[in-house]
C-alpha positions as CSV (number, residue, x, y, z in Angstrom):
1,X,-27.7,93.2,129.3
2,X,-27.8,89.5,130.1
3,X,-29.5,86.9,127.9
4,X,-32.9,85.7,129.2
5,X,-35.6,83.2,127.9
6,X,-39.2,82.7,128.8
7,X,-41.6,80.1,127.5
8,X,-45.3,79.4,128.0
9,X,-47.7,76.8,126.8
10,X,-51.1,77.8,125.3
11,X,-54.2,75.8,124.4
12,X,-54.5,75.1,120.7
13,X,-57.5,77.4,120.1
14,X,-58.0,80.7,118.5
15,X,-58.4,82.7,121.7
16,X,-54.9,81.5,122.7
17,X,-53.4,83.6,119.8
18,X,-54.5,86.8,121.6
19,X,-53.1,85.4,124.8
20,X,-49.8,84.6,123.1
21,X,-49.6,88.2,121.8
22,X,-50.2,89.5,125.3
23,X,-47.5,87.3,126.7
24,X,-45.0,88.6,124.3
25,X,-46.1,92.2,124.8
26,X,-45.7,91.9,128.5
27,X,-42.3,90.4,128.3
28,X,-41.0,92.9,125.8
29,X,-42.6,96.1,127.1
30,X,-40.2,98.9,126.3
31,X,-38.2,96.9,123.6
32,X,-38.0,98.5,120.2
33,X,-39.3,95.5,118.3
34,X,-42.3,94.7,120.5
35,X,-44.9,95.3,117.7
36,X,-43.0,93.1,115.2
37,X,-42.5,90.4,117.8
38,X,-46.2,90.3,118.6
39,X,-47.1,90.1,114.9
40,X,-44.6,87.3,114.3
41,X,-45.8,85.2,117.3
42,X,-49.4,85.8,116.2
43,X,-48.7,84.4,112.7
44,X,-46.7,81.4,114.1
45,X,-49.4,80.6,116.6
46,X,-52.1,80.8,114.0
47,X,-50.1,78.4,111.8
48,X,-49.6,76.0,114.7
49,X,-53.4,75.8,115.3
50,X,-54.3,75.7,111.6
51,X,-51.7,73.3,110.2
52,X,-50.6,71.0,113.0
53,X,-51.9,68.7,115.7
54,X,-51.8,71.6,118.1
55,X,-55.2,72.6,116.8
56,X,-56.9,69.4,117.7
57,X,-59.0,68.9,120.8
58,X,-56.5,69.0,123.8
59,X,-53.7,70.3,121.6
60,X,-51.3,73.0,122.7
61,X,-48.3,75.1,121.4
62,X,-45.3,76.6,123.2
63,X,-44.2,80.2,122.7
64,X,-40.6,81.0,123.5
65,X,-38.8,84.4,123.6
66,X,-35.1,84.7,124.0
67,X,-33.6,88.1,124.4
68,X,-30.0,89.1,123.6
69,X,-28.4,92.5,123.7
70,X,-29.1,93.2,120.0
71,X,-31.7,90.6,118.9
72,X,-34.8,88.6,119.9
73,X,-35.3,85.0,119.1
74,X,-39.0,84.0,118.9
75,X,-40.2,80.4,118.5
76,X,-43.5,78.5,118.4
77,X,-43.3,74.8,119.0
78,X,-46.3,72.8,117.7
79,X,-47.4,69.2,118.1
80,X,-46.5,68.2,114.5
81,X,-48.3,67.3,111.4
82,X,-47.9,65.8,108.0
83,X,-46.3,68.7,106.2
84,X,-43.5,71.1,107.0
85,X,-44.2,74.9,107.2
86,X,-42.9,76.9,104.3
87,X,-43.4,80.4,102.9
88,X,-45.6,80.3,99.9
89,X,-47.5,82.8,97.6
90,X,-50.8,83.9,99.0
91,X,-53.9,81.9,97.9
92,X,-56.0,83.4,95.1
93,X,-59.1,83.6,97.3
94,X,-57.3,86.0,99.7
95,X,-57.3,83.6,102.6
96,X,-54.1,82.3,104.0
97,X,-50.6,82.0,102.6
98,X,-49.2,85.3,103.9
99,X,-48.1,84.3,107.4
100,X,-44.6,83.0,106.8
101,X,-43.9,85.6,104.0
102,X,-44.7,88.3,106.6
103,X,-42.5,86.6,109.2
104,X,-39.7,86.4,106.6
105,X,-40.1,90.1,105.8
106,X,-40.1,91.3,109.4
107,X,-37.2,89.1,110.6
108,X,-33.5,88.9,109.7
109,X,-33.7,85.1,109.7
110,X,-36.3,82.4,110.3
111,X,-36.6,78.7,110.0
112,X,-38.1,75.4,111.0
113,X,-36.7,72.6,113.3
114,X,-38.3,69.3,113.9
115,X,-40.5,66.7,112.1
116,X,-44.0,65.3,111.9
117,X,-44.0,64.8,115.7
118,X,-43.4,68.5,116.5
119,X,-41.8,71.5,114.9
120,X,-40.4,74.8,116.1
121,X,-40.9,77.6,113.7
122,X,-38.6,80.5,114.7
123,X,-37.6,84.0,113.7
124,X,-34.9,86.4,114.8
125,X,-35.5,90.2,115.1
126,X,-32.5,92.6,115.1
127,X,-33.4,95.0,117.9
128,X,-30.3,97.2,117.2
129,X,-31.7,98.0,113.7
130,X,-35.2,98.5,115.2
131,X,-34.0,101.0,117.8
132,X,-32.0,103.0,115.2
133,X,-35.0,103.4,112.9
134,X,-37.3,104.9,115.5
């Protein structure tokens, strides 16, 4: 199987999270890790809207999916902000704080590139392991 990559911009609004999930689901139809990929992109898109300039009026974020024979690379590029994303313990009030912990638990690796002008938060899924477990 050859390597391929698709990317798409979305408006920085809550309805775009659903659209980003649909984009990933359509690209990965038939792949073993499609459910995990949808969830990861949903979490990363939510963070882009909530915690970066992507959520301001006119903001946007970019979802990228790169497929390899045995893994998927997923990334969400935001428009930057004052703080860098990091996994943290959930808030006591039950709202927020679980997104990157969930991403970390579903992926074999994840990270952040960039600075206050724009960041890509990415995750890698091992599709060989996913296919073997089903």
